[in-house]
FINU-25814 format. One record per residue (C-alpha): y, z, x; residue number from 1. Coordinates in Angstrom, 3 decimals, always signed. Layout:
N
<atom c2="Y" c3="Z" c1="X" resi="NUM"/>
...
END
This chain:
342
<atom c2="+226.884" c3="+82.661" c1="+210.434" resi="1"/>
<atom c2="+229.529" c3="+84.684" c1="+212.245" resi="2"/>
<atom c2="+228.949" c3="+85.764" c1="+215.820" resi="3"/>
<atom c2="+229.586" c3="+89.458" c1="+215.314" resi="4"/>
<atom c2="+230.903" c3="+91.540" c1="+218.203" resi="5"/>
<atom c2="+232.531" c3="+94.989" c1="+218.167" resi="6"/>
<atom c2="+235.922" c3="+93.290" c1="+218.522" resi="7"/>
<atom c2="+235.217" c3="+90.880" c1="+215.658" resi="8"/>
<atom c2="+234.042" c3="+93.709" c1="+213.416" resi="9"/>
<atom c2="+237.143" c3="+95.823" c1="+214.040" resi="10"/>
<atom c2="+239.377" c3="+92.789" c1="+213.499" resi="11"/>
<atom c2="+237.730" c3="+92.065" c1="+210.149" resi="12"/>
<atom c2="+237.902" c3="+95.727" c1="+209.157" resi="13"/>
<atom c2="+241.654" c3="+95.824" c1="+209.741" resi="14"/>
<atom c2="+242.621" c3="+92.445" c1="+208.290" resi="15"/>
<atom c2="+244.088" c3="+94.157" c1="+205.222" resi="16"/>
<atom c2="+247.074" c3="+95.059" c1="+207.422" resi="17"/>
<atom c2="+247.962" c3="+91.364" c1="+207.576" resi="18"/>
<atom c2="+247.298" c3="+90.930" c1="+203.852" resi="19"/>
<atom c2="+249.513" c3="+93.877" c1="+202.934" resi="20"/>
<atom c2="+252.361" c3="+92.597" c1="+205.113" resi="21"/>
<atom c2="+252.237" c3="+89.254" c1="+203.258" resi="22"/>
<atom c2="+251.991" c3="+91.011" c1="+199.880" resi="23"/>
<atom c2="+255.027" c3="+93.180" c1="+200.662" resi="24"/>
<atom c2="+257.088" c3="+90.253" c1="+201.952" resi="25"/>
<atom c2="+256.419" c3="+88.152" c1="+198.855" resi="26"/>
<atom c2="+256.901" c3="+91.067" c1="+196.448" resi="27"/>
<atom c2="+260.243" c3="+91.916" c1="+198.090" resi="28"/>
<atom c2="+261.095" c3="+88.180" c1="+198.139" resi="29"/>
<atom c2="+262.022" c3="+88.211" c1="+201.812" resi="30"/>
<atom c2="+261.630" c3="+84.465" c1="+202.247" resi="31"/>
<atom c2="+263.865" c3="+82.998" c1="+199.521" resi="32"/>
<atom c2="+267.213" c3="+84.307" c1="+200.889" resi="33"/>
<atom c2="+266.378" c3="+82.663" c1="+204.220" resi="34"/>
<atom c2="+266.146" c3="+79.244" c1="+202.547" resi="35"/>
<atom c2="+269.911" c3="+79.035" c1="+202.946" resi="36"/>
<atom c2="+269.728" c3="+79.555" c1="+206.695" resi="37"/>
<atom c2="+269.067" c3="+82.250" c1="+209.322" resi="38"/>
<atom c2="+270.045" c3="+85.865" c1="+208.659" resi="39"/>
<atom c2="+269.964" c3="+89.005" c1="+210.715" resi="40"/>
<atom c2="+267.462" c3="+91.607" c1="+209.504" resi="41"/>
<atom c2="+270.430" c3="+93.758" c1="+208.457" resi="42"/>
<atom c2="+271.916" c3="+90.977" c1="+206.309" resi="43"/>
<atom c2="+268.491" c3="+90.168" c1="+204.900" resi="44"/>
<atom c2="+267.927" c3="+93.829" c1="+204.014" resi="45"/>
<atom c2="+271.174" c3="+93.879" c1="+202.066" resi="46"/>
<atom c2="+270.142" c3="+90.749" c1="+200.148" resi="47"/>
<atom c2="+266.783" c3="+92.216" c1="+199.082" resi="48"/>
<atom c2="+267.932" c3="+95.823" c1="+198.553" resi="49"/>
<atom c2="+265.915" c3="+97.457" c1="+201.342" resi="50"/>
<atom c2="+266.627" c3="+99.704" c1="+204.322" resi="51"/>
<atom c2="+267.706" c3="+97.674" c1="+207.378" resi="52"/>
<atom c2="+265.511" c3="+99.516" c1="+209.909" resi="53"/>
<atom c2="+262.294" c3="+99.082" c1="+207.938" resi="54"/>
<atom c2="+263.168" c3="+95.504" c1="+206.982" resi="55"/>
<atom c2="+263.571" c3="+94.699" c1="+210.684" resi="56"/>
<atom c2="+260.081" c3="+96.057" c1="+211.352" resi="57"/>
<atom c2="+258.550" c3="+93.891" c1="+208.623" resi="58"/>
<atom c2="+260.465" c3="+90.897" c1="+209.988" resi="59"/>
<atom c2="+258.938" c3="+91.561" c1="+213.414" resi="60"/>
<atom c2="+255.442" c3="+91.516" c1="+211.887" resi="61"/>
<atom c2="+256.158" c3="+88.290" c1="+210.005" resi="62"/>
<atom c2="+257.457" c3="+86.674" c1="+213.199" resi="63"/>
<atom c2="+254.294" c3="+87.771" c1="+215.007" resi="64"/>
<atom c2="+252.235" c3="+86.221" c1="+212.192" resi="65"/>
<atom c2="+254.114" c3="+82.910" c1="+212.425" resi="66"/>
<atom c2="+255.743" c3="+83.050" c1="+208.984" resi="67"/>
<atom c2="+259.219" c3="+83.692" c1="+210.404" resi="68"/>
<atom c2="+260.798" c3="+82.877" c1="+213.776" resi="69"/>
<atom c2="+263.596" c3="+84.586" c1="+215.612" resi="70"/>
<atom c2="+266.540" c3="+83.166" c1="+217.542" resi="71"/>
<atom c2="+268.712" c3="+85.846" c1="+219.085" resi="72"/>
<atom c2="+269.511" c3="+88.456" c1="+216.434" resi="73"/>
<atom c2="+268.717" c3="+86.196" c1="+213.479" resi="74"/>
<atom c2="+265.431" c3="+85.313" c1="+211.815" resi="75"/>
<atom c2="+264.594" c3="+82.090" c1="+209.991" resi="76"/>
<atom c2="+261.827" c3="+80.421" c1="+208.039" resi="77"/>
<atom c2="+259.008" c3="+78.461" c1="+209.627" resi="78"/>
<atom c2="+258.328" c3="+75.087" c1="+207.930" resi="79"/>
<atom c2="+255.267" c3="+76.485" c1="+206.133" resi="80"/>
<atom c2="+257.176" c3="+79.483" c1="+204.747" resi="81"/>
<atom c2="+260.030" c3="+77.221" c1="+203.654" resi="82"/>
<atom c2="+257.645" c3="+75.023" c1="+201.664" resi="83"/>
<atom c2="+255.248" c3="+77.649" c1="+200.310" resi="84"/>
<atom c2="+256.975" c3="+81.036" c1="+200.101" resi="85"/>
<atom c2="+260.459" c3="+80.348" c1="+198.733" resi="86"/>
<atom c2="+260.844" c3="+80.755" c1="+194.983" resi="87"/>
<atom c2="+261.613" c3="+77.569" c1="+193.099" resi="88"/>
<atom c2="+259.917" c3="+75.231" c1="+195.575" resi="89"/>
<atom c2="+257.217" c3="+72.905" c1="+194.142" resi="90"/>
<atom c2="+254.644" c3="+74.244" c1="+196.616" resi="91"/>
<atom c2="+255.397" c3="+77.951" c1="+196.030" resi="92"/>
<atom c2="+252.290" c3="+80.146" c1="+196.405" resi="93"/>
<atom c2="+253.918" c3="+83.489" c1="+195.741" resi="94"/>
<atom c2="+252.366" c3="+83.968" c1="+192.299" resi="95"/>
<atom c2="+248.875" c3="+83.738" c1="+193.799" resi="96"/>
<atom c2="+249.858" c3="+86.210" c1="+196.533" resi="97"/>
<atom c2="+251.193" c3="+88.614" c1="+193.891" resi="98"/>
<atom c2="+247.916" c3="+88.282" c1="+191.974" resi="99"/>
<atom c2="+245.990" c3="+89.216" c1="+195.126" resi="100"/>
<atom c2="+248.277" c3="+92.224" c1="+195.499" resi="101"/>
<atom c2="+247.365" c3="+93.283" c1="+191.947" resi="102"/>
<atom c2="+243.671" c3="+93.203" c1="+192.923" resi="103"/>
<atom c2="+244.033" c3="+95.391" c1="+196.013" resi="104"/>
<atom c2="+243.727" c3="+98.839" c1="+194.356" resi="105"/>
<atom c2="+240.373" c3="+97.859" c1="+192.872" resi="106"/>
<atom c2="+239.026" c3="+96.613" c1="+196.198" resi="107"/>
<atom c2="+239.820" c3="+99.996" c1="+197.739" resi="108"/>
<atom c2="+237.216" c3="+101.427" c1="+195.318" resi="109"/>
<atom c2="+234.414" c3="+98.954" c1="+196.068" resi="110"/>
<atom c2="+232.136" c3="+101.772" c1="+197.211" resi="111"/>
<atom c2="+232.544" c3="+103.430" c1="+193.801" resi="112"/>
<atom c2="+231.785" c3="+100.154" c1="+192.010" resi="113"/>
<atom c2="+228.596" c3="+99.693" c1="+194.032" resi="114"/>
<atom c2="+227.555" c3="+103.311" c1="+193.482" resi="115"/>
<atom c2="+228.151" c3="+103.234" c1="+189.725" resi="116"/>
<atom c2="+227.481" c3="+99.538" c1="+189.034" resi="117"/>
<atom c2="+230.505" c3="+99.134" c1="+186.787" resi="118"/>
<atom c2="+234.158" c3="+98.025" c1="+187.018" resi="119"/>
<atom c2="+236.647" c3="+100.327" c1="+188.715" resi="120"/>
<atom c2="+239.880" c3="+98.602" c1="+187.695" resi="121"/>
<atom c2="+241.406" c3="+97.501" c1="+184.444" resi="122"/>
<atom c2="+240.894" c3="+93.756" c1="+184.151" resi="123"/>
<atom c2="+243.742" c3="+91.739" c1="+185.586" resi="124"/>
<atom c2="+243.772" c3="+88.799" c1="+183.211" resi="125"/>
<atom c2="+245.743" c3="+87.046" c1="+180.521" resi="126"/>
<atom c2="+244.608" c3="+89.415" c1="+177.787" resi="127"/>
<atom c2="+245.652" c3="+92.661" c1="+179.501" resi="128"/>
<atom c2="+248.669" c3="+94.024" c1="+181.304" resi="129"/>
<atom c2="+252.349" c3="+93.412" c1="+180.791" resi="130"/>
<atom c2="+253.960" c3="+90.000" c1="+180.575" resi="131"/>
<atom c2="+254.854" c3="+89.968" c1="+184.284" resi="132"/>
<atom c2="+251.217" c3="+90.632" c1="+185.202" resi="133"/>
<atom c2="+250.088" c3="+87.794" c1="+182.950" resi="134"/>
<atom c2="+252.649" c3="+85.515" c1="+184.574" resi="135"/>
<atom c2="+251.437" c3="+86.418" c1="+188.074" resi="136"/>
<atom c2="+247.832" c3="+85.757" c1="+187.066" resi="137"/>
<atom c2="+248.385" c3="+82.511" c1="+185.177" resi="138"/>
<atom c2="+250.928" c3="+80.988" c1="+187.539" resi="139"/>
<atom c2="+248.845" c3="+82.131" c1="+190.508" resi="140"/>
<atom c2="+245.843" c3="+80.346" c1="+189.047" resi="141"/>
<atom c2="+248.043" c3="+77.272" c1="+188.606" resi="142"/>
<atom c2="+248.985" c3="+77.414" c1="+192.308" resi="143"/>
<atom c2="+245.339" c3="+77.638" c1="+193.336" resi="144"/>
<atom c2="+244.302" c3="+74.918" c1="+190.865" resi="145"/>
<atom c2="+246.973" c3="+72.547" c1="+192.171" resi="146"/>
<atom c2="+245.745" c3="+73.017" c1="+195.737" resi="147"/>
<atom c2="+242.114" c3="+72.451" c1="+194.718" resi="148"/>
<atom c2="+242.853" c3="+69.529" c1="+192.388" resi="149"/>
<atom c2="+244.420" c3="+67.517" c1="+195.191" resi="150"/>
<atom c2="+241.023" c3="+67.556" c1="+196.925" resi="151"/>
<atom c2="+238.707" c3="+67.148" c1="+193.927" resi="152"/>
<atom c2="+240.298" c3="+65.190" c1="+191.063" resi="153"/>
<atom c2="+240.753" c3="+61.910" c1="+193.017" resi="154"/>
<atom c2="+236.984" c3="+61.847" c1="+193.622" resi="155"/>
<atom c2="+235.852" c3="+62.429" c1="+190.021" resi="156"/>
<atom c2="+235.305" c3="+59.161" c1="+188.169" resi="157"/>
<atom c2="+236.532" c3="+59.322" c1="+184.562" resi="158"/>
<atom c2="+236.822" c3="+55.570" c1="+184.081" resi="159"/>
<atom c2="+236.700" c3="+54.637" c1="+180.388" resi="160"/>
<atom c2="+236.964" c3="+58.219" c1="+179.149" resi="161"/>
<atom c2="+239.790" c3="+58.995" c1="+176.710" resi="162"/>
<atom c2="+239.678" c3="+62.686" c1="+175.706" resi="163"/>
<atom c2="+239.204" c3="+65.712" c1="+177.974" resi="164"/>
<atom c2="+238.669" c3="+69.358" c1="+176.996" resi="165"/>
<atom c2="+240.023" c3="+71.764" c1="+179.644" resi="166"/>
<atom c2="+238.171" c3="+74.906" c1="+178.567" resi="167"/>
<atom c2="+239.864" c3="+78.112" c1="+179.674" resi="168"/>
<atom c2="+242.445" c3="+75.901" c1="+181.342" resi="169"/>
<atom c2="+245.281" c3="+78.483" c1="+181.347" resi="170"/>
<atom c2="+248.449" c3="+76.526" c1="+182.222" resi="171"/>
<atom c2="+246.680" c3="+73.159" c1="+182.094" resi="172"/>
<atom c2="+246.988" c3="+72.404" c1="+185.809" resi="173"/>
<atom c2="+243.718" c3="+70.478" c1="+185.973" resi="174"/>
<atom c2="+244.345" c3="+68.683" c1="+182.685" resi="175"/>
<atom c2="+247.656" c3="+67.472" c1="+184.092" resi="176"/>
<atom c2="+246.046" c3="+66.243" c1="+187.316" resi="177"/>
<atom c2="+243.247" c3="+64.456" c1="+185.448" resi="178"/>
<atom c2="+245.701" c3="+62.745" c1="+183.098" resi="179"/>
<atom c2="+247.953" c3="+61.662" c1="+185.941" resi="180"/>
<atom c2="+244.951" c3="+60.167" c1="+187.706" resi="181"/>
<atom c2="+243.654" c3="+58.457" c1="+184.547" resi="182"/>
<atom c2="+246.457" c3="+56.767" c1="+182.553" resi="183"/>
<atom c2="+244.367" c3="+56.318" c1="+179.379" resi="184"/>
<atom c2="+243.255" c3="+59.970" c1="+179.251" resi="185"/>
<atom c2="+244.568" c3="+62.690" c1="+176.923" resi="186"/>
<atom c2="+243.654" c3="+66.371" c1="+177.193" resi="187"/>
<atom c2="+243.432" c3="+69.571" c1="+175.166" resi="188"/>
<atom c2="+243.749" c3="+72.898" c1="+176.966" resi="189"/>
<atom c2="+241.785" c3="+75.562" c1="+175.063" resi="190"/>
<atom c2="+242.581" c3="+79.140" c1="+176.072" resi="191"/>
<atom c2="+243.729" c3="+82.496" c1="+174.735" resi="192"/>
<atom c2="+246.957" c3="+82.402" c1="+172.699" resi="193"/>
<atom c2="+248.644" c3="+84.663" c1="+175.287" resi="194"/>
<atom c2="+248.495" c3="+81.695" c1="+177.685" resi="195"/>
<atom c2="+250.383" c3="+79.374" c1="+175.352" resi="196"/>
<atom c2="+254.009" c3="+79.985" c1="+176.453" resi="197"/>
<atom c2="+253.106" c3="+79.595" c1="+180.121" resi="198"/>
<atom c2="+251.005" c3="+76.482" c1="+179.469" resi="199"/>
<atom c2="+253.671" c3="+74.799" c1="+177.368" resi="200"/>
<atom c2="+256.299" c3="+75.587" c1="+180.004" resi="201"/>
<atom c2="+254.227" c3="+74.055" c1="+182.812" resi="202"/>
<atom c2="+253.162" c3="+71.035" c1="+180.740" resi="203"/>
<atom c2="+256.790" c3="+70.344" c1="+179.789" resi="204"/>
<atom c2="+258.010" c3="+70.798" c1="+183.380" resi="205"/>
<atom c2="+255.409" c3="+68.283" c1="+184.524" resi="206"/>
<atom c2="+256.518" c3="+65.787" c1="+181.863" resi="207"/>
<atom c2="+253.057" c3="+65.648" c1="+180.261" resi="208"/>
<atom c2="+253.723" c3="+67.023" c1="+176.762" resi="209"/>
<atom c2="+252.880" c3="+63.645" c1="+175.213" resi="210"/>
<atom c2="+249.341" c3="+63.653" c1="+176.681" resi="211"/>
<atom c2="+248.382" c3="+67.314" c1="+177.194" resi="212"/>
<atom c2="+248.485" c3="+69.877" c1="+174.402" resi="213"/>
<atom c2="+247.452" c3="+73.514" c1="+174.104" resi="214"/>
<atom c2="+245.138" c3="+74.999" c1="+171.477" resi="215"/>
<atom c2="+244.789" c3="+78.776" c1="+171.267" resi="216"/>
<atom c2="+241.440" c3="+80.480" c1="+170.822" resi="217"/>
<atom c2="+238.691" c3="+82.554" c1="+172.426" resi="218"/>
<atom c2="+235.961" c3="+80.264" c1="+173.751" resi="219"/>
<atom c2="+233.453" c3="+83.134" c1="+173.743" resi="220"/>
<atom c2="+233.896" c3="+83.659" c1="+169.983" resi="221"/>
<atom c2="+235.579" c3="+80.694" c1="+168.330" resi="222"/>
<atom c2="+234.311" c3="+77.242" c1="+167.489" resi="223"/>
<atom c2="+235.585" c3="+74.572" c1="+169.864" resi="224"/>
<atom c2="+237.232" c3="+71.320" c1="+168.803" resi="225"/>
<atom c2="+235.020" c3="+68.248" c1="+169.174" resi="226"/>
<atom c2="+235.027" c3="+64.563" c1="+169.929" resi="227"/>
<atom c2="+235.640" c3="+64.787" c1="+173.675" resi="228"/>
<atom c2="+234.394" c3="+62.462" c1="+176.411" resi="229"/>
<atom c2="+234.708" c3="+65.122" c1="+179.125" resi="230"/>
<atom c2="+234.533" c3="+68.929" c1="+179.165" resi="231"/>
<atom c2="+235.965" c3="+70.625" c1="+182.258" resi="232"/>
<atom c2="+234.983" c3="+74.280" c1="+182.835" resi="233"/>
<atom c2="+236.789" c3="+75.480" c1="+185.958" resi="234"/>
<atom c2="+236.287" c3="+79.046" c1="+187.181" resi="235"/>
<atom c2="+235.559" c3="+80.578" c1="+183.777" resi="236"/>
<atom c2="+231.843" c3="+81.334" c1="+183.933" resi="237"/>
<atom c2="+232.186" c3="+83.856" c1="+186.770" resi="238"/>
<atom c2="+234.058" c3="+86.156" c1="+184.380" resi="239"/>
<atom c2="+231.129" c3="+86.185" c1="+181.943" resi="240"/>
<atom c2="+227.593" c3="+87.494" c1="+182.099" resi="241"/>
<atom c2="+224.495" c3="+85.316" c1="+182.260" resi="242"/>
<atom c2="+223.833" c3="+85.060" c1="+178.505" resi="243"/>
<atom c2="+227.509" c3="+84.603" c1="+177.722" resi="244"/>
<atom c2="+227.675" c3="+81.757" c1="+180.254" resi="245"/>
<atom c2="+224.663" c3="+80.078" c1="+178.635" resi="246"/>
<atom c2="+226.504" c3="+80.208" c1="+175.307" resi="247"/>
<atom c2="+229.807" c3="+78.930" c1="+176.723" resi="248"/>
<atom c2="+228.166" c3="+75.914" c1="+178.360" resi="249"/>
<atom c2="+226.200" c3="+75.170" c1="+175.199" resi="250"/>
<atom c2="+229.384" c3="+75.225" c1="+173.099" resi="251"/>
<atom c2="+231.142" c3="+72.985" c1="+175.610" resi="252"/>
<atom c2="+228.253" c3="+70.513" c1="+175.399" resi="253"/>
<atom c2="+228.482" c3="+70.510" c1="+171.608" resi="254"/>
<atom c2="+232.153" c3="+69.517" c1="+171.857" resi="255"/>
<atom c2="+231.159" c3="+66.256" c1="+173.585" resi="256"/>
<atom c2="+230.285" c3="+62.879" c1="+172.124" resi="257"/>
<atom c2="+226.985" c3="+61.257" c1="+173.163" resi="258"/>
<atom c2="+227.298" c3="+60.146" c1="+176.769" resi="259"/>
<atom c2="+229.957" c3="+62.812" c1="+177.379" resi="260"/>
<atom c2="+230.398" c3="+64.326" c1="+180.828" resi="261"/>
<atom c2="+230.147" c3="+68.096" c1="+181.348" resi="262"/>
<atom c2="+231.718" c3="+69.411" c1="+184.579" resi="263"/>
<atom c2="+231.501" c3="+73.002" c1="+185.854" resi="264"/>
<atom c2="+233.570" c3="+74.101" c1="+188.847" resi="265"/>
<atom c2="+232.730" c3="+77.474" c1="+190.390" resi="266"/>
<atom c2="+232.418" c3="+79.380" c1="+193.657" resi="267"/>
<atom c2="+228.744" c3="+78.503" c1="+194.059" resi="268"/>
<atom c2="+226.274" c3="+80.732" c1="+195.884" resi="269"/>
<atom c2="+223.520" c3="+79.147" c1="+197.944" resi="270"/>
<atom c2="+220.170" c3="+79.323" c1="+196.185" resi="271"/>
<atom c2="+218.861" c3="+81.667" c1="+198.913" resi="272"/>
<atom c2="+221.947" c3="+83.906" c1="+198.433" resi="273"/>
<atom c2="+222.814" c3="+83.882" c1="+202.136" resi="274"/>
<atom c2="+226.307" c3="+82.526" c1="+201.477" resi="275"/>
<atom c2="+228.803" c3="+81.002" c1="+201.501" resi="276"/>
<atom c2="+231.010" c3="+83.938" c1="+202.404" resi="277"/>
<atom c2="+233.820" c3="+83.438" c1="+199.881" resi="278"/>
<atom c2="+231.413" c3="+82.992" c1="+196.971" resi="279"/>
<atom c2="+229.604" c3="+86.201" c1="+197.974" resi="280"/>
<atom c2="+232.841" c3="+88.159" c1="+198.320" resi="281"/>
<atom c2="+234.086" c3="+86.753" c1="+195.016" resi="282"/>
<atom c2="+230.922" c3="+88.113" c1="+193.432" resi="283"/>
<atom c2="+232.055" c3="+91.582" c1="+194.577" resi="284"/>
<atom c2="+235.494" c3="+90.896" c1="+193.069" resi="285"/>
<atom c2="+233.743" c3="+90.377" c1="+189.735" resi="286"/>
<atom c2="+231.769" c3="+93.623" c1="+190.214" resi="287"/>
<atom c2="+235.030" c3="+95.502" c1="+190.764" resi="288"/>
<atom c2="+236.840" c3="+94.087" c1="+187.760" resi="289"/>
<atom c2="+234.396" c3="+92.882" c1="+185.081" resi="290"/>
<atom c2="+231.454" c3="+94.373" c1="+183.174" resi="291"/>
<atom c2="+229.159" c3="+91.369" c1="+183.647" resi="292"/>
<atom c2="+230.957" c3="+88.728" c1="+185.709" resi="293"/>
<atom c2="+229.331" c3="+87.296" c1="+188.827" resi="294"/>
<atom c2="+229.061" c3="+84.301" c1="+191.110" resi="295"/>
<atom c2="+226.210" c3="+81.931" c1="+190.248" resi="296"/>
<atom c2="+223.862" c3="+79.860" c1="+192.375" resi="297"/>
<atom c2="+223.501" c3="+76.108" c1="+192.132" resi="298"/>
<atom c2="+220.129" c3="+76.568" c1="+190.422" resi="299"/>
<atom c2="+221.602" c3="+78.953" c1="+187.844" resi="300"/>
<atom c2="+224.461" c3="+76.585" c1="+186.995" resi="301"/>
<atom c2="+222.007" c3="+73.706" c1="+186.729" resi="302"/>
<atom c2="+219.981" c3="+75.872" c1="+184.341" resi="303"/>
<atom c2="+223.027" c3="+76.406" c1="+182.121" resi="304"/>
<atom c2="+223.508" c3="+72.641" c1="+181.934" resi="305"/>
<atom c2="+219.832" c3="+72.038" c1="+181.234" resi="306"/>
<atom c2="+219.768" c3="+74.645" c1="+178.452" resi="307"/>
<atom c2="+222.789" c3="+72.899" c1="+176.902" resi="308"/>
<atom c2="+220.815" c3="+69.648" c1="+176.693" resi="309"/>
<atom c2="+222.459" c3="+67.854" c1="+179.608" resi="310"/>
<atom c2="+220.606" c3="+65.313" c1="+181.752" resi="311"/>
<atom c2="+221.340" c3="+63.715" c1="+185.131" resi="312"/>
<atom c2="+222.291" c3="+67.165" c1="+186.447" resi="313"/>
<atom c2="+223.706" c3="+67.153" c1="+189.965" resi="314"/>
<atom c2="+226.209" c3="+68.736" c1="+192.315" resi="315"/>
<atom c2="+229.032" c3="+66.346" c1="+193.145" resi="316"/>
<atom c2="+229.197" c3="+65.473" c1="+196.866" resi="317"/>
<atom c2="+232.589" c3="+67.079" c1="+197.447" resi="318"/>
<atom c2="+233.439" c3="+69.382" c1="+200.335" resi="319"/>
<atom c2="+235.878" c3="+71.873" c1="+198.807" resi="320"/>
<atom c2="+237.181" c3="+75.062" c1="+200.423" resi="321"/>
<atom c2="+235.927" c3="+78.615" c1="+199.814" resi="322"/>
<atom c2="+232.444" c3="+77.633" c1="+198.663" resi="323"/>
<atom c2="+233.864" c3="+75.855" c1="+195.617" resi="324"/>
<atom c2="+231.670" c3="+73.177" c1="+194.094" resi="325"/>
<atom c2="+231.327" c3="+71.062" c1="+190.951" resi="326"/>
<atom c2="+228.145" c3="+70.680" c1="+188.907" resi="327"/>
<atom c2="+227.863" c3="+67.749" c1="+186.513" resi="328"/>
<atom c2="+225.620" c3="+66.793" c1="+183.622" resi="329"/>
<atom c2="+225.633" c3="+64.104" c1="+180.936" resi="330"/>
<atom c2="+224.990" c3="+64.538" c1="+177.229" resi="331"/>
<atom c2="+222.244" c3="+62.054" c1="+176.315" resi="332"/>
<atom c2="+222.781" c3="+59.300" c1="+173.793" resi="333"/>
<atom c2="+220.194" c3="+60.110" c1="+171.139" resi="334"/>
<atom c2="+220.048" c3="+59.444" c1="+167.370" resi="335"/>
<atom c2="+220.436" c3="+63.207" c1="+166.761" resi="336"/>
<atom c2="+223.597" c3="+63.428" c1="+168.859" resi="337"/>
<atom c2="+225.023" c3="+60.306" c1="+167.277" resi="338"/>
<atom c2="+224.404" c3="+61.791" c1="+163.814" resi="339"/>
<atom c2="+226.073" c3="+65.068" c1="+164.793" resi="340"/>
<atom c2="+229.208" c3="+63.196" c1="+165.878" resi="341"/>
<atom c2="+229.291" c3="+60.713" c1="+162.990" resi="342"/>
END
């Protein structure tokens, strides 16, 4: 629990200033021109098409935040900004930052969402908005998935498993990581057709087109392909209501062969609903932007797995950031399941 003081409260209340400075810098692409070397704020302003006086003021804020540094009249990138905030770099996080910027108007209406109990923004997702918005969402989710996968995938044992279903996998980031980690594994990414061009681009760029393929469909409505050893459901249930989540997990279980492994990754609330903080705040993000979406507790996720017929239900002992956790269950080897998959 936080040790709240008046100073801590006012700091938290005003943290959006810092967020908005980062959003503006990424949206204006301040960092990429500096990848070639230091520039004065005036020269930088000319490169990004902004007024020199106001650009200099944003540069001052970014220097104070440790994303830029200043030597004499010129500013330059810090090592973190060079690796993470310059377009074209493998570690670029700008798409995720732009996605957070898209969410900001809705968060300013949280009081209205609580009062009315319904969304206050048009959904920012792959099925709405213009193509640039879809790109920011999908590529931002790829950035976040890549960061998470580095901490989770190496600790998930898929020995002997050959086919993985990445349900709602967007650009296939997790499917790629799982296949790289497991040389005998192949994967199918099942997501909305609007995700296909982005997924195929990322899969090709990663050199995985021979082992990861994309299938278009709506997992809330369509039948899923079958015959998989593993089903991976990462951050898709929070966008659905309780009954819809029950159905999604059940369909994922039906796509598995007997003995198949069902994995659910979510921002998991404690069973007493006292935290963790990010999972609780993410629940509000779902209130703002979805009719029924929410964060779920460990007990609720275990219930989804149980209703789908899974056994050996457990939370994997992984310490992931932002309250993220992985629930696992196994599809039992029974005569009925063997007959279904014959």
